[in-house]
N, C-alpha and C positions, 0 to 999 in steps of 0.2 A: 356452101352452093348457096346463093342468094336466089330464092324463088321469083324474086321480082325480074329476073333476068331469064328466067326458064320455066317453061309447060311441064311439069312434072309427068305428064303422061307420054311424052315423046320418047320413043326408043326405037332402035333398029330390030325389027324381027329377025332378020337375018343373023344377028349375033346372038340371038336367046338359044340357049341349049336345049337338047330335047327334054319334054318336059312328062311325055306319056306314062313313064312308070314311077313318076316321084309322088309320094305320098306327102302331103302340106296340112298342117294344122292353121286354122285361123282363130285366134282368140280376140273377139270383138267387147269393147266395152259399150254397155248401154247407156252410159251418162253422156250427154248432147247426141243423143240418138241421131237426131236428124244428120249431123255430119258423119258419125261413125257408121251408120249403115251405108252412105254413100261412099265410104273409104272401102266397105266390105264388098259393096257392089262392084267399084274399080278393080278390087283384088280377084274377086271371085271370076268376073267377066275376063281379065287380062290371063288367069291361069287357064281357062277353059279356050280362050281363042288361042293360046299358045300350046295347045294340045293335052293338057292335063284333064284326066278322066274326073267326072264330078264324083264318083264314089270314092276317089283317092283324095278328097278335101273333106276334111274333118273341122266342122264349124262349132265352137262354143262361145257361148255370151257369158260376161261377168258384169258386175252392176258398176262398175267404174274403171278408170284409168288404172288407179292403185293396185286393183285385183288382177290386173292383166299378168304381172309377175306368176302369182300362184297359178291362175288359170294355165299359162303356159307351161309351168312346172308339172302341173297335173296331167297335160296332153302329153307331155313327155315321158313322163313315167308311166302311164298307161295305154298308151298307143305305139305304133311303129312309124313314126313321122320321119321324113328326113328333113324337115324345117319346120318351125312355126313363126307365123306372121302374127305381130301384137298390133291392134289397131285401136287407137283411143284419140281423145281430143281434151286437151287441158286449156281452158281458156283464163286468162288473167284476171284475179278479182280485186278488192280493195286491201286484202291480206296477204299475209306469207305464205298461205296454205299452198299457192301455184308452186312457188319455189320447191316446198318440200315434196308435193306429189310430183313433180317433173324430175327433180333430183332421184327420188326414192324409184321411180319406173324406170329411168335410163341407167342407173346403177344395176337394179334387179336384173334388167334383162342382159345386160353386160354380163352378169354374173353367171347367168344362165347358160350363155354362149360356151362360157369356159368349163362350167362345172358337167354340162351335160356333153361336150363336145358335138353340138349340134346346132345350126343357125337359127338364132332367134332373133327376128327381125323387128326393129324399131319403126313402127309405122304410128307413131303417135304425134299427132299436131299439138304445138305448144305455142299458143297465138296470143295475141292482146285482145282481139274482138272476136266475135262470132262471124264478122264480115270476112276477117283474114281466114277464119277455119273454112269457111263455106268457097272461099276462092280456092282452096288448096284441097277441097274434097269434091270437085267437079266442076269449080268455077273456071276463072280466068287463068290461073296457074295450074290447071289440070287437075289430076287426082293422085295423092300420096299414097291410097292404095293400090294403084299400079304400080308406082315406084316401088312400094314395099314387095308386091307380089316378083316383080321382075328380079330385085334383090335376092328374094328367096331362091328362086329358080338359079341365079347366077352362084351364088354361095353353096347351093348343094352340089352343083357341077364342078365347082373350084373343089370341095371337100373331096369329092369322089375322083377326080384327077389326081389329088394329092395322095390319097390312099392307095391308088392303083398304080402310081410311079415311084412310090417310095421303096 
């Protein structure tokens, strides 16, 4: 999806499954904190607005985006969550570090999905500039934290539906 064509915060609340009994973990990177805290606020507000109970939302912070994978794994292993939302921001620099971090985080989150049979949501911005990150964390393109929260809700409902009707 080209984010320049869509506001990430736009969704139809009528199509969102019931949230009140869902337990959701959120793991937030402290690196690029201005951006990641905005993503977190968007995700948290969206979950609450759609009926999640605050006591059913488990929030943990990790130093950087690379650590999101282990943070999510620890949440999966030590809590009874229905999904984990990973929120981070990696901004392109002058070295290949960006590529290594982005690939490792994406691969790690994908692996957690299959290893734990639990939705682990990739809410990590991978942008060229801080301005692009700000545009996608509450700016003109909305807030990817909201998109990640909606994705978590829909994937939990999807998994529950499949398991109940198998």
